[in-house]
Each structure stands twice: as structure tokens, then as C-alpha cells.
N, C-alpha and C positions, 0 to 999 in steps of 0.2 A: 452464618448468613446463608440464606437459600441461594441456590445457583441461579434461579430465575431473577432474583433481585440483583445479583452480581452481574448477570448478563445485561440487565437494563441499565445499570450504572455504567458499564463499559460502553454501551452504545451512546449513552448520554454524554460521556466524556469525549468520545470521538466527535460527536455532533458539535459540542461547544468549542473544542479546540480547533476543529476544521473551520468553524465560523470565524474564529479569531484570525486564522490564516487568510481566509478568503476576503474578509473585510479590511485586511491590512492593519489590524490593531497591534500586531507585533512589529515594532519599528526596527528590529535588527535587519540590516541589509542582506544578510545571508539567508534569511527566510523569505522565499518567494512563493508565489501562488501556484507554482508547478509542483510543489510538494503535496503528496497525498498520504493521508493517514490510513493505513490498511488494517491494523489490528490493535487491540487493546486488551491487556490482561491485568486484572485488578486482584490484589490479594484479598483473602477472605475477610480480613478486618478493615478493609479499605484504607490501609496505611500506605500502600504503594501501588503505582500503576505504571506499567511498561507499555509504551505506545510505539508500534512499528511504523516507520516512515519509508515511503518509496516514491519514485518519480521517474519520468522519462528524461533522464539526464545522465551525464557520466558520473562515475563513482566519486570523483573528487568533489564535484559540486553538491552531490547528494550528502556527502559526509559534512561539508561545510554547512549545509542547511540543517542537518541534525545537530551539529554543534551550536548553531544559532538558537535552535529550539531548546536545547539543554541550558543554554545561557539565559533564555527568557522563561525558564520553567517556573521561577518564583512568581513572575507576573501572571503567567497562565494559571498557576495554582491559586493565586488570590482571586482571579476571576471565577475559577471553578468553585471556590468556597462561597462566593456570592450566589451562584446559580444553582449549585447542588444543595439540596436540603438534607444533608447528612451530618452526622456528628463529627466525623473525621473527613478532612480533605486529603486525598491521596497525594503523596510525594511523587512527582512525575519524573520519568526517565524515558528519553526518546532513543530508539535504536534504528539502525539501517536495515531495511528489508528490500531485497532486489526483485521483488515479485513482478512489478510492472515491466522493468527492463527485460527480465527473462521471458516474459510473455511476448513482448515485441520481437525479441530475437527468435523465439520459436515460430512466430507467425511468419517472419521473413524466410526462415528455413523452409517452412511448408510451402510458401508461395514460390520459392525457387525450385522446389521439387516438382510442383504442378507445372510451372512454365517449362521445366526441362522435359517433362513427359510429353507436353504438347508439341515441343520442338521435334522430338523424335517421333516419326510415324511408325506406328505398330503395323507390321506387315505379317499377316497370317499366311501360313503355307498354302499354296494352291490346292484346291480340292481336286482330288483325282478319282478315278473309278473305284479304287480300293477303299476309299474313305466312307462310302455309303453302304453300310451293312445293315 
């Protein structure tokens, strides 16, 4: 399979599954709308797809959401089979990715550094007669 087609299928899977999450079609209470699908890797024969899930929540709630998605993988896979026009429907596996959480933590650290620098006033040494050469 060409890598271009594989990339298109990956993007389409992300779009379809995120639509199910946003519309609330997955009835598992562990799956909330705060979950974000960040990556998808499909095998060359379209037999398997691994979807990375992230979100701005603690690790325990994120893991529960991923468990809920893995529990509903059969339902999601049947919906994919109806919407994807491929010979094989990939078997789905959801995994935790901490990308969004790490991004927010990095932003907080940068903001604290900037505010710390603004609090300290930078004082340049006074210019004397020897400094003008």
C-alpha cells in the first residue's frame, strides 16, 4: 500500500473516531469529550490501527478514558467499517499519550520564568568615564 493512501486512511480514522467522541455516540461513561485523539498508525495491510489519546486531565482519568475506548473498540470498528470503503477494517487499539499535558506543563514553566524575570529588575553597571573608548 502506498504511504500516501496509508496517511489518508489514518487521517480519516482520526476524523471518524473523534466525531463519535464529540457527538457522544460512545455511551461508555469513562469516555468524555475532553479526550483528544492525537495520532494514528495503521499497518500496511490495514489490519491494525493504534490510536494515541491525550487530554488535559490527570493520568488516572486519562487511563480510564482509554480503557473505555478500548472497551468500545468493537462498536467503533463497526462504524469505521460502514464509513471506510476499504476491504479490511482495522482492529483498533487505543494508547495513552501525554502530549497535551506535557505541553501545558511546559507552558506553565515558561510563564513562571518570564514572570520571575520581570520581578527581578536588571540593573546594568553604571557607565563610567573608562567605559567609553
